[in-house]
N, C-alpha and C positions, 0 to 999 in steps of 0.2 A: 504494500500500500504506500502510495506517495502522497505527501502533503503538497499540493500544487498551488496553494493560494500565496500571493505575494504579500508578505506581512510588513514590508518596508523596514526590515531589520538593518541596522548599521553596526559594523564591527566596532567594538569598544577600543580596539587597539589602533586601527588605522583609519577608521571612519568610512570604509568602503561599504557599498551596498551589498549585503549578504543575501544571496538567493535563498528563498524559503522552500524551494522544491527539493526534497530529499526523501530518502527511504525512512519510514517510521522506525524509530529506535536507533538511528544513526545521527551523528552530529551535523550541524550546519557548518559548512566550510567557507571561510572567507577567501574570495578570489584574489584579494589584494595582498594579504600577508600569509595565507595558508593555514591560519590557526583554526582550531575546531571549537565550536560553541554549542551551548544548549540554552533553552529558554529558562529563565530564572524561576526557581521554585517559589520564591517569595511572591512573585507576580501572581502565580496561580493560587497561593494561599489567600492573598488579599482579595483577588477577584472572586474566589469561591465563597468567601464569607460575605462579600457584598451582594453576590447573587442570592444567597440564602436570605439575607435581610430584605432585599427587594422582592423576593418570592413571598416572604411573610407579609410584606405590605400589599402585594397583589391579592393574596388570599383574604386579608382583612378588608381590603377595598371591595372585594366581591361579596362580602357579607359572611365569610366563614367565621364561626365562633365555636368555642368549646371543642368537642370531639371532631368537628369538621376540619379543624386545623391539622389533624393527623394526615389527611390526604391533601388538604389545601396548600400547605407549605411546600411539600415536594412538587406538586403540580405547578405552583407559582415559581419555584426554583427553576424548573425546566422552561417555563415560559420566559422568565427573566433572562436565562442564559441564551435562549434563542433570539430574543428581541435585542439585547444589548451587545451581542458578540461583535457585530459589524461596527457599531459605534466605538466599542472598546478598542478594537484593533486599529481603527482609523485615528482616534484621538489620543489613545494611551497605548502605544505599541509596547510589546513585551521587551524587557531587557534581556541581554545575553550575558551568560556567565561561562567560564571555561568548561569544556566538556569533561565529564567524569563518567566513565563507562559503567560504574557500579550504581550510579544514580539514575534510576529508570522511572522517575516520577512523571515524566511527560510523554513517555511512549517507548 
């Protein structure tokens, strides 16, 4: 599986544009300096919790209360993730960190 979307990633070392098309589970390679990078874990931690909070807001705005929140928050999380993904990549691109083959949190 290939990730073919252009994420607008820039190399932290030489500022070259890093192509985001790569095989899942392999590093992003900078064409300028040849270094290998992965997406920052902190980025996904922050984004994940923000999507959970936004999902809870969606569920509450739709009128979920009490036990309905057990299904409402996960459904809202999925909706929030789908809705804000494009905006997130466009306005808050993920940071790159050095590649670590043991760190498989992103794929």
